[in-house]
N, C-alpha and C positions, 0 to 999 in steps of 0.2 A: 504268545506261540501255544498252540495246543499241546498238551502232552497227555499220555495214557494214563487213565486214573488208578489203574493196578496193574504193575509191571511184573508182580510177582506170582501171577496165575500161571496156570499150565502154558498159555500160548504166549506167555512174556519170557520164557525159557529160550534157549537156543535149540528149539526144537522141541517134541516131546521126549522125555528122558525116564531112566529107569528111576530115580530120584524120586519123580512126581508119584509114581507109582508103588514104590516103598512107603509113601507118607501117606496114601491115600485112606482117608477115614479118621487119622490122627489127628485133624485139623491144622491150621497153617502154622509155623513158627511163629514167635513174638515179631520177629525183624520184618516180617511181610506187610506191616504197616508203614514200613520205610519205603520211599518210593525209588530212590536211586539204586541202581544196580552196580556192584563195587567187585571187580576181580583184581585179584592180586597173582601176579603171572609169573612163572620161572621161578618155583621154589625149588631149592635143591637140600633143603634141612630141617629136620622136624620142629626147630623151636620157631620157624617162619611158617610153617603149616599150624602150630598151636595159635599162634600170635593172630593170624588172619581169621582162623576161627573164633577164638574169643571176642575178636574184635567186630564182630559181624558182617566176615566178608561173605559175599555171595556166591563167589565161584574162585575157585582155584586153578591156575595154569601151571601143566606139566608138559616141558619143552623138550620135544624130541627132532629137534633141528641140531645136526652133530656139529658145525661151525660154531654153535653157543656156548659160552660159559656156563650154561644154565642147561646144557643137554644131560637128560636121564636115560638110562636103559628103562625098557619095560618094567623089569623086575625091580629097578629102585624106585621108580613112579609108583607101583602097586604098594613097596613098604609105606611110602611116604603118606600116599594115600588111606591108608588104613585105618587112621584115627579119624578121617575127614566124616561127619555126620550127613545123612541123606538129605538133608534141605541144602547142602551145600554143593555147587556142580562142580565136578571134576572134568576139566576140561583139558583135551591133547593139544597141546600147540605144534603146528608143523608150519612150513612155509609153503613150498610147491611140492609135495609129496607125491610120487609114483604110485601106482596102487599096491606094488610090492612092497615099498616102504610102510605105508598104511597098514597092509595086512599084516606086516612084521609087527608094528606096534601090538595089535588086535590081539595078537597070540598071547602076550604077556600081561597085557593092561586094558582094562575095559573102562573107557571114558563116557561120561553122560554125553560130549559135544565134540565135535572135532572142530578145530579153527585152524584156517589155512586161506590163501590169497582165493579171492571168489570165482577167478575162472577155472583156477585148477580143482577147488574143492568142487564145481560142478558136475567134473568129470570123473570123479571118484565114485566108486561103490560103499556103502556104509550100510550096516544094520539098521532096521528099521527105528530100535530104541537107542540109536546115537543122532543127536541132533548137530544141526551145521551150523557154525558161527563163521562167515564169509567177511574177509578182510578185503577193505578197498583202500587204497592208497593216494596219498596227496597229489600226486603227481600224474596222475591216472585221468584221462577223459572217461567219463561215465555219465548218461543220462538219469538224472535224478527222478525221472517219470517213471522209471522201471522199478523203483524203490516203494516197498510197502511198510505200512507203519505197524503191521502185524509180525514183520519178520526182524529182528536184532541183526545188527550188523556191528562190524568195527570199523574204526576210521582213523589211520594213523599216517605218518611220516611215510617216505619212500623206503628207509631202512628199519628195521625191527630192533629192540633191544639196544640204542644207541642215543637214546633220551634225547632225540631229535623232535620238537613239535611241529604238529602240522598244522595247515592254516586255521586258525580258529573260527574265522570269518566263514570258510568254506563249510566248515564243521556245522556252523549254527544252521547256515542254510539247509544242510542235509539233515539236521537232526530236526527240522519242520516237517519232513516228509518220511522218516523213518527212524526204528529204534535205533539210536546210533550209540554205541560205546565208541567213546573217545580215548584214544592212546598216544603216547608217544610224548616225551617231555614233562610229564607230570609228575609232581613229588608234593610232601605234605605244605609246602609254601606256597604253590601256585593251584593245588589244584581247587581249590575254594574259588578264585576266581576263573578259573577255567567253566567250574560248575554255572556260576551265575553269569557268564557271558554267551556259553552255548548251550545250556540248557539242555544237555544231552540226556540220555535214557539211563546211561552207564558210564561208569569210568575204569581205565584199566592202567595198571602202574606194574614196573618190572625194575629196571636200573634205578628209577627214582627213590627207591627205598632200601636201597645196598648200601654195605660199609666196603663194600670191595667187589668188583666184577663177580657176578653169581652168588655172592653171600647176601640175603636179604637181614636187615637189622629188625628184629623185633619190634623195635621202637619205632623206628621210622615207620613200619606196618601199622601200626595202632593210630599214630599220628595221621597217618595219609586217611585212613578210613573215619576218622573221629573229623578232620577236615573237610572231608567230602560229605558227610552227614551233614554238618552243620551249616555248610553253604546252601544243600538242598532245601532243608527246611528253612531257611530265611525267609 
């Protein structure tokens, strides 16, 4: 199965970002040589952010979906994101936001990308410097012929944040046509197998590295990133 040679250039991001521009002329960070894109989603505490950055995560997700135990106010997200270096994506995670809800987030938090269900995301107005990460769900019908290898997307189960895996077989088929970030049901124990079977562009984890709902375990965060990288390089 063909895979992009460089997943960390400007076109490999979830759209063009302010982070790319902040680092123009500085040269790529060392981890740019590593191909798999790793996102730690739904952080709520500084120790989780620090663990993700230190372990080499490519993106950190900040949740703005109110029913979630990982929900943050824009002000809290800004405080958590403060120490995040420019080469690490800050992703606003929403489900099916209305324009007014998205605008409210933007008033207090400026992400590099917005993650939301694909059909909803297509209807939203975003600033030019904020990228898009569309979410496709396993129970949905969609034409894989409409996907582009140039545009990242996230593939997960019907319900986010519940530790439920999508079909890895369907994910593998999609990964042949698109830059798929696999999400749902991943943890430090199974992410290696998922990477080997699906060969995704990236992986995303939330509940799989938590000690309790909404509380990331820094040790599990590090273990997840390490296991994902090792499987990708094998």
